[in-house]
N, C-alpha and C positions, 0 to 999 in steps of 0.2 A: 403505448405505441410498440406495433411488432418489429422485431429485430428481423432484416432482411440480409443475412452476412452472403448471399449469392445472388445473382441477376434472377437464376431461375425460380425460388423458392418469391422473387418479388414478382416476378411475372405472375407464379400462378395466387398471389393472396390478390394482386391487384386484381387478374381474369378472373376471380371468384366473385371480385366486388362490382364489374362492369358488364361482365357477358349476359348476352339473351340465351337461355336455353333452346334447345331445339324445341321441333313439336308444334304444338297451339302456343306455346308462349311466345313465339314469333313476333304474334300478332299483339304482344305486350310489349314489342320492342322502342324503346324513346333512343337509342342511340343512332348520333347521328352517321356515324359509317354504312349503317344498315339501312337507315332513312334515306340516306343520299343513294345510295346505289337502288333505293324502289323506285326514289321518282325519276332517276334516270332509265331506269331499267319500262319504266310505264309511259316515260314520257317518248321515248324508240318507239315504244307499241303505238301508242299514237300518229308519232311521224310515219309507221309503215302504213298507216290508215290514212291519212293526209296525202301520203304517195299516188295510195292505189284511186282515192277521187283525184286527182292530176291526173291520172293517167285514164281515166273515164273521161275529162273533159276534155284533153286533148286528142281523144278517140273522136270525140263528138264534134269535134271542130276541122278534124283531120281534111275532109271535104265538103262542098257546099253543100248546102240545102239535106243534109244531113237528117235523117231518123232512129239514129241508135238509142238516142235517149230524150224525151218531148222535154218541153220547155217548162212544166211545173218541177220534174224530178230532177232538170239542170240547174233550176234555181234552188234545189234545196242542196245537190252536190256541191256549186260554186261557194253556197255560202257556207257549208260545213267545211269545206278544204282552207277555206280562209281562215275561221271560226279554229281548227284544230291546229294547223301551222303556230297563230300566233297565241293562242290561250291554252293549249293543251299540251303542244310541245317548246315551244321557245322560252319561253318565260322558265316553264316548270324545269328542262333541261337546265338550265344555267344553276337555277334554284337548288336542283340537287348534284351539280358538281361542286356547289358552294359549298353545302351542307357538310358534302362528304371531304372535301378538300380543307377549305379554310380554316376550322383547327388545327389541322395539320402544319399549315403554312404559319401559323401564329403560338404554332410552341403550347395550344391549350388541351385537354383531354374529350371535351365535347364543346357546344352550342349553349349558349346563355339557359334556354327553355327548351330541354328536349322534348317534352310532355307537348309544348307548343308544336315543336317541330311534329311530333308524331300525330297532331290533329289536325295543324295542317296537310298531311301529305294524304289520311284519310279523306278530308274533305276536295282534295283536287281527286281522288279517284272516284267518288263517289260524282263528284260533279260530271264529270267524264264521263261517266256510266250513264250519266242520266241523259246528255247530249247525244252518246252513239247510241243511247238504244233507241231514243225517239225517231233517229234515220234509219235503225232498222222496221221500226214501225214504221215509216214513213209520212212523221209527222215532223222534219227536219225542220229546223229555221231556215226560210226563203227567199228573205228579206235582205240578202248579203254581210257579210260579214260585221258590217258598222250598222246594220239596221237603222238606216235613215229615217225617221219620219218626214211625209204620211205613210208610207209606204207601209210600217210595220204598226200603225195604229189598227184597234178593234177595225174599225169600217172595210178597210181594204186588207187586212190581216185576221178572217174572224175566227179560224182555227186556233191552237194551241203552240202552231208554230212558232211563232214572236215568243210564247210566253216560254217557250223551253230554252230561248235563246239566254233571254234575260234573266230569270231564274238561273238558270244553269251556271253559266258564266258569272253571274254573283255569286255562287256556290265556291266554285274553283279562283274566284277572287279572294275566297278567305282566304286561300292558303298561300297568294301571294303575298298580302299586307301583313299574315303574320309570319313569313319567312322574314319581310325585310325588315320589319323589328328585331326578330331575330339576329338577323344578321350583323344591322345599326349596332345594336349593342355588345352584341359579341366581339366586336373588331373593336370598339372603344373601350370594352372592360375587359377583355379577356385574353390578351396578347401575355406574354413570355416575360418576365419580367427583365427590364432593362429595354424591351423593344419601343425606344419613342414613336411618336406619331412619324418622325423624322428618318427611323432607321427600318419603319415597315415597310415590306415587299410591296412592290407597284400592282400585285392583284389585291392585298388588302385598300389602299388608296381607291382603286374602280370599284370595289365592292360597296367600300362606305360611301361614295357618290350615288352607285347603282340604287342603294336601300334609300338615301335619302328622297332620290327621285320617287319611287315606287311609293315611300312616304306620301306624298305630297300629290305625285302624278296619278296613283287608282283612285283615290276618293271621287272626283269628277266623273266617273266612268258608274260605278259603284251608286250614284246618287242618282245618276242620268238612267238608269236601270230602274232604280226604285220607284220613280217619277213614273215612265213610262209604262210601268207594271201597274202603278196605281190608276192610270189613265186609263189601260187596256181592260184593271179587274174591278173599279168601283168609279169610274166615269169620272176622275178630275183631268181637265183638262188641261194639261199642260203646253202639251204641242199642238191641239186645236185652233185653228185661225180664228175659226169661226165662234169661239167661245172666249176668246181675250187670251188665246197660248199662240206659240208660234214653233212650229218646225225645227226654225235656226235655230231654236235652244240647245235641239240635241246635235246636235253639229258642234257645237261652241263645247259644251261638255264632253261629247264623243273625243272628238280632238284635243282637249285639255289633257285628258289621257293619251290618247292615238299618237301624236307626234312624240313625247318625251319616251314613248315605249320602244321608238327604234331606237334612242340611243340607251334605254335602259335593257335593249335587247344586244345591242354590240358593245355595248363597254364592258361587259363580262369577257366577251368575247378578243377586245382590245388589250383585256388582263392576260389573258392565255397567251398571246401574242406578247406582251410584252416580259413574259417568264419564258416562253418557247425557245425565242428570239435569240438571247443572251448565251441560252444553252449550248446551241448549233452553232452561235458567232463565236462560243469560245471567249467571251470579254465580256463586261459588266454593260447594262445598258449604258446607252448613253443621253445625257440630258433627263436626267432622273426628276432634277426639279419643276425642270420646265415641261414635262410630262404630266406631274402633276397639277401644275399650273394648268394646263389644257383639260384634263379632265372637271376639274370644277368648273372652268368655262363653258365646256361642252355642257356640264348638268344646268349650269343656271341660264344658259342661251338655249335649250331645246326647249323650255315653259316658255319663250318668246316667237312662236314660231307655228302655233298652233291654226292660225288662222292663212297660211299660206295653204292649206287643204281647201280652202272656201274663197277662192278669189272669184270664182265665176257667179257668186250668191246676189250679189249685190253691194258688198259693202264699200263704204266710202273712200276715194283715190289718196286721201291721206294715211287711210291706214292701209291699204296695197302699198304703200309707198316703206312706209315702215316695216312692214312685216317680211317683203321681198328683199329691203335691208337687212334684217336679222337674219332670213335662211342663205342668203350668201354669206355673212358673217361666220355663220357656226363653223364654213369651210377651213376658217382660219386653225382653231383649235386640232382641229381631223387632220390638216396638213401638219400641224406639229409635232403628231405623234409619228405619221407615217415617216418624215423626214427623218425622225429619232430610230425609226428599226432601220430603214435602209441605210441610216451613219452606223447602225451599230455593226449591220452585217458587214458593209463598204471597209468598217476599220479591224474588224476581226479576221479570224481566219476559219470559213464556214466550212462546216462538214455538212455533205449530203446527206441526209437521211429521210425515211417516208414525211415525217410531222413537215420538212420542210419543202416538200412539193407541195404539200397542202398551205404553206403562208405563201408560195410562191401562186399558188392559185386564188389567192385571198389578194395580194396585190392586185393582178390582174381583172379580179374579178367589181373588186371594192373600189379602186379609182376609176371604172367606166363609169357604174354606179355615182360615185360622186360627181364626176362631172355632167351626167344628165340629172342630178336632182341642182346644181347650179342651172341649168337649163331651167327647170321647171320653176325655179325661185324668180325669174323672172316675169313679170306679171304679161307681157304681149303674147311671149312664146305658152306659158301657161295656159291662157283663155285659148289658145289652139288646140294644146295637144290635150286638155282636160277629158278626163273620160274616155281616154282613148288607149289603146294596146301597149302607145309608149310609155303610160303611166304603170301598168302592169310590168314593162319592162324593168322600167326603171327600181319599181320595187324590188323586185325578185333580185337583181342584182347588187343591190345593198343590205337585203334581209339575206338572201343564200351569201355573198361576197363578205359582208359581215357579221354572217354569224354561224353559216353551217359550214365553212371551209377550213375558221379556229377551231369550231369545233370538231372537225374530223384529224383538225393536228392534235389537236389536245387527247383525242382517243387515243389516237396512238402513241403521242409522248406519255400521259400518265395510265393506258391499261395496264401497263405493267406494277402498278403499283396497286390496283385492284388484283388482278389475277395472280401476282407473282410471278408472271412468267413473260419473257419477251416473244415478238412477234416473228412467226414464220419468214414473211415478205414475200411470199411467192403470189399472192392475189392482191398485194398491195398496190403493187405498183400498175398493172392493169385496171383496178377499179378506180384511181386516181383517175387516167387519162381517160377511161368512160363514162366518170363524170365531169372532167373538165370539158370532154370534146361536146359531153350530152347536154351541159347546161348552156355553152356559148350557145350552140346549133338551135335550141330551143329558145334561151329567151332574147340572144341577141337581134332575131328577125324580129320580134314581135316590138323593135324601132319603128322597123320599118312599115309593118302592118300599120302600125299607130300614126306614123305619120304621111300615109294615104286614105287615115280616116276610118281606121276599122276602132267602134265603139265598145267598151268595156260591156261584159255581163250578156250578150247575146248566144243564144246558142244554138244559131245558124245562119248563114248569108247566102249573098247568089253569087252565082257564076262568074257572073259579069263585072265583077269588081275588080279584080287583079291581085287577090288575096290568096286565090287556090294552094298554089306549089309555095308562100310563104307560109302557110297553116299547114299543109303538108310535113315540109320541112322540120319545123317546129315540132310538130309531133313524133317524128321519128326522133329528133331529139332529147325528146321526154323519155322515149322507151331505151333508148340508150343511158341517159341518166339514170333508170331505173335499174339497168342491169349494173350499172357501177356500183349502185347504194348496195344492191342484192352480194356483190361481191366482197365488199366491206362488212357484212354481217358475216358472212360465211369466215370470211380472216379472221375475225372478233371471237366468233365460235371454236375453230382451229387453235386461234392462242388460248383459250383457255383449257382446251382438250390436249393439246401436243407442244405449245410452247416451250423454250427452253429455261430452267430455273435460273435464278440470280440470288445475291445478296440481299446486297444495297447499292442504291444511287446507279444504274445502269448509262446513265449521260451524263455522269458527271455532272450533276446539277450543282446550283448553291442556294437551293431555299431547303428550307425546313423539313418539309413531309417528306424528303427523303432520309432523314433519319429515321423516320420509324423503321419499323421490320416491313417485308413485303409478302403477303397482305398484312397492311398493320393489324395489332389486338385491339381488344377491344378498348383499350384505355389510352390507346395512342404513342403516349411515352412514359414510361417507368419513371422518371423524374423530369420533371419540367427544366430547362434550360434556362439561363442568363445570357443576356444576347448583348455583348460590349461594339458589335458594327452593327451597319446596315445588313437587313436580313435578307438578302439575295446574293450576298457575297461570303457564305458560309461556308465549312466542310462536311456535309452530314455524315458522309463515310467516317468521318472521327469523331463527329459530336455524337454518333448513334450509340456504339457500343457503350460509350462513358456514361450516357444517360439510362441504357437497359441495367447497367449496375447500379442506378439509384443515386449518380451525384450527380445534386441538381436541387431543387424545391421539389418538395412535398415529394421525396423519393420512398414512401412508406405507404403503408395500409394503416388506415388510424380509424378505431371505433367500425368499420365494417361501412365509412362514407365514400360516397363517391366524390372528392376532391379535386379543387384547381384554381386555380390560384384568379383574382381578381387584380386589376391595377388601375391606376392612376389615370386618366382618358391621355393625356397629353405626352407627361414624361413615360409612361410605361414604369413608374416606381411600384414595388409589392405595396399593395393597397389592403387586400383582405382575401381569406378563404372562401373558397364559393363551395358549398354542398350541394350538389346537384339531385334531384329529386331519382329515384330509381322507376325501374319498370313496370309499368302497370297496365289495365285494358281499360281505365279510365277515358282515353282518347279516343280510343275505337268508340264507345260507348255514346261519349259529347259529341264527335262524328255522325254517327249513325242519330241521333236524337236532330241533330240539326238536319239531318238529311229527309228525316220526316215532317218537319216545318216547312221546307223547301217542296216537296212534293205535295201537301197539302195544298201549299198555296197551287205550286202545278193544275192539278185537278180539280179545284176551286171549291175543295173542303175547307172554306174560311173559319167553319165553327170548330173543325182539328186543330187551327192553326197553333189558338195560345196554349193548346197542351203540349204542342212540339215546343215552342217556345221556352213554356215554366220547365217543362224538363229537361232541354239542354241548360236552363242557369243553374240548375239543382245539381245535374253531373257537374258544371263549372266550378260549384259553389263546394263541392267535395274533393277538390284538385289541393286544396292547401290543406287540408285538414292534418295530411304527415309530416306537413315542412315547419319550420321554426324550431326556437330552442324554446325552455321554460326559464332558464337560469342564464345568469351571465358567467359568461367563460374570460372573456379580457384577453388579452393576447394569448395567442399559442404557437410552438413552433412553427415553422417552413421548410427546417433547414437552412443551409447554407449560413448557420448561426444567426439567423434572424427571426423575428415572429411577426405574427400579426392577427388581426380581430377576422371572429368569423363574419362571414356576410351580413347578420342579422342587427351586427353589432356596427353597422359600416354606414353612414347617410345617404352615400353616394352607390348604393351597391346598385345590382342587374335590374332587380323588380322597380325600383323607382325613376332608373334612365328609360326603362322600357314604357313604362306608366305616361313621360314628358313626351315619350315620340308615339305615342295610342293617342294621346290628346294632342298635339301637331296634329296627327291623322284627321283625326276629329273634326277641327278645328278645320281644316282643309276643306274636309264633305260642307260643315255647315258655313263656311265662308260661298261656296260651289253654289250653295242654296241661295244666298242670300243674294249673289252676283246674278242669280236666276229672274228670283223677283222684280231685281232692279233692270233686269234686260227687258222682261214682260210688261213692266210699269211706261219704259220708253220708248219700245221700240214695236211691241204687239200690238198688231189691229186689234179693233172693236171694243178699245176702252173709251171710247167716246160717248159722254153723255150717260155714263153709268152714277148710280147715285152713293154717298158718300153711306159708310156702314156706322153703326151706333153701337160701338162695342165699349163694353162699359170699361174705363178709366180705371175705376176704383179697384175692382177685381187686378188688373193689371201692376198697380201700384205695389197692391198687398203681397202679389208673387214674387215682386221683384225686393221688396222687403225679407221676406220669407226667406226667398233664396241666397241674398247677400247676408240675412243676420245666421243663417246655418254655414257660411262659408267661416264667418265670423267666429262663429262657436267649434267649427275643427282649426281654424288654428289659436285659439286660444285652448280648446285640449291636445296639441301639439307641445305649445307652450307647457303647460300644466304635466304632461306627461315626461318633456325634457329637465324641468326643474326637479323629477320624481314625484309629482301629484298623481292624484287620480283625475283623468281624465275622464271617468263613465258619465258626468252629468253633462260638461260638453259636447261630449260624440252623442249622449241619447237626444240632447235638444236638437243638436244638428240634423237628427234622421229624421227627428218630428216636424222640424221645420222645413225641411225638402218634401216630405210628404202634404204638408200645407200648401206649401206651391204646386206640387203636382197635382192634387186638385184642383184650385183652382186654374191651372192651365187646360186640366182639359174642362172644367165649367166655361172658359173661353170658347174652348174646341167645340164647343155643343151650341156656343150661341152664335157662332159662323152662319150666315143663312143660306141653306142650300149649296155647298162647295162645289157640287157639278155642274151650279150654271157657265158659271164664271170663272178663270184662271185666279182674280183676284182673290177670292174665295176660298180658291184651291190652296195657293198659297200659302195665304195667312192660316189654313187650315193645318196643314201641313209642317210649317215651322213651329208653330205652337204645338203641334206632335211633337217635334225634335227637343224641344225645351224641358215639354214634361217629360219624355223617354228620360233626359239625363238627369231632369231631378230624381226621378226614379233610381235609377242609378247610385246618383251622388247619395241620398238614403240607402242605398244598399252597403254603398263603403262605408258610411259611418258606423251603421248598425253591425259590419264584419269586423270594425275594429273595436268595436264595444264590446262583442263576442271574444276576441283574441285577447282583448283585457281581462276579461275576466276567466278566462283560460291558462293566464299567467304567460302569453306569448309577448307581453309588450313592458317595457323600463323603461329608465333613463337612457338607458345605452341600445335597448333595443326599439326601436320607432319607427317602422316602417310603414306598418296599418296606419296610423297616426297622419303619417306624411301623403300616403295616399288617399287616406280621406279626404284632407287637406287640399288636395291639386285636385280631386273630381269633385267636390262641393266648391273651390273656387271656381271651375271651368264652368259648372251647370248655373251658375251665380252671373258670368259672365254671359253665357249663352243664354237664359231669360233675358236679360237687360237687352240684347240686341235684338233677340226673336220678336221680343215686344213692341220696341222700335220702329222694327218692319211691319209688323201687323198695324200697327198706329196709324204710318205711313200710308201704306197700301189702302187702311179702311177711311182716310181722308181726302185721297186723290185718285184721279183720274189718268187719261192719259196730258204728259206733259206736253208744251205746244213747240 
């Protein structure tokens, strides 16, 4: 262990370990500060593109019978506007903010999986470039950002326009799901010692619930995109009603994701508000526990509202009543948070600064959006206003009010942390008023055009329906809004160039991120603090110099390792030392290999897709080759007179928790697939009179036995490894058993007759394929554990690979049982009366 007699020497030693070198090596960075800034910059670039597209929309609709752009190009523009704003700006923007800020708020030196963060960024960038490149080439998606079938099916969109959306968005969603697991695990395991869940700042609670919602909410969209692409590319009829499919299945899968996504976007912004408002109210937040309860309630309720987007599709009246009531009920936890914020301001001594202007804008705009949301939750009103510009106005009041205004407040609040300079404020105030006035002029009038009957997604309209002047004023407001955002951009550039320098915590905030230097060093904290109170009631200006001197946990450099603390999930007690991986180009190469797979699918080069998939898999297998320990160390010093084991010797480390979260996400996708099969069985047309399928039951039984025995072997391997005995034989048997199950499942897939003829065969084919894929993954995990055992990375204390093999093999066995159960059910039955 190096001696660190001075803060300067400690800084140099830690910076040598953690920093990213300049030049081409920047592409190998896995540091969360660097990657968070990259996410935010790229998201703002996509925001500018989405804003430009919105200006083209408003220019087209400013006057009746406009010939500014034709219908085909207009369809591409409004589709790309929604797609860019929802998938390429809103979610990645908060991901970038959280990746940059969360470790600093929680007292950690980085996120749990730095390489995964880097891989997610490159997937986001490459996926976004595919979508923007298609737009520049004139083949952008043109079916709306929701891609409803059958409009987006092959007969009605024969080009690659819809494929660009399906594959590009799926590619981008890799970034979202990896970030969700990363955030979830980092919050639970990488807080500063002493920071129990009841002491965690509210931003941590908001992001914990948001990441959990992403883990559960994103898989239905990914599944829907895969199924629709399979239909378009290989004629598997999941959404074709003439062959036993149903277009409503797409709507269910899309809105199972789409409605929680509104709250996934809102909750991080609400977390920013819960952090900013106490600073400027100059008092702690009111109702800390009530807000936590409201966050959790909102997370649960958001998954019971998806059908309120489908009130007019002909669902039963009882379901209409249920989802209408649930849609109104979600206003309660939202109101709890709003009243807590207002109460904090009313009981404090508010000081007005630029962030507070945007907080005021949020209250005004978001409350209007909430009120119109309650109106749309009522079935009679929704039936009249459905698919009109009233819905467009409501959507923008909720999303811009609930995300963009808090985002701008956050930019002005935290930009000094990133730049090390304070704003000049000369452009800030006129920028706010241009945005506030321009937004309300643009979108408030859309409520009126909607009530007057103007439908969404039309490229022009006649001049005798009374919409002319309202649309013209909306277009004028849109250009005023754009000027406001241009001033904000100019203000940000000027702040980086001419802003005033400061030392620490210019706002007198009480959260831990302001205890770092500004701009922050690559390692965040020279020592990790012990938290003995609620972490939104600290004194960063006093804590910062103490930590910089090395007084705290891990206040030293050891063996050149990137060390941070892992804690017990609920109490925050020190549990283990996490050694993070160093920078590498592997995430970039892996993302490029993944891009080759998606591009081969996009251009119909299906013979090349296995090579892209195999290359991606091989590169992923190279990731852990430099990780782990080949000997037991036992407890090591962590400072403060305490010791802890290394992460490889802890059976509740971040890798195990992340794989559990990944299996929950996987299970959600599989549950959505099972739901789809049962939905088609019960609801879809053209299932009457179809003959039973003669699937060989003996193959199914043997496949289930092979997968189940493999899971049992992995359990035995884990027991043997824990007892200090060799786990090689049971791991090898587990891998071989899963390969047998894989072969049998592929044989059953081949047995399915003509899966392109009817949705029943298509569902059986895909469900069996899912099980086969996971048997293959389970075999891979077993053989990987066997390899690591022979390399010396496993012992009675170092059990991670054995535990992971057991988790994945157990999941594969369960998925195989359910997949074969549904397949046999569908094979025997047709339409249920």
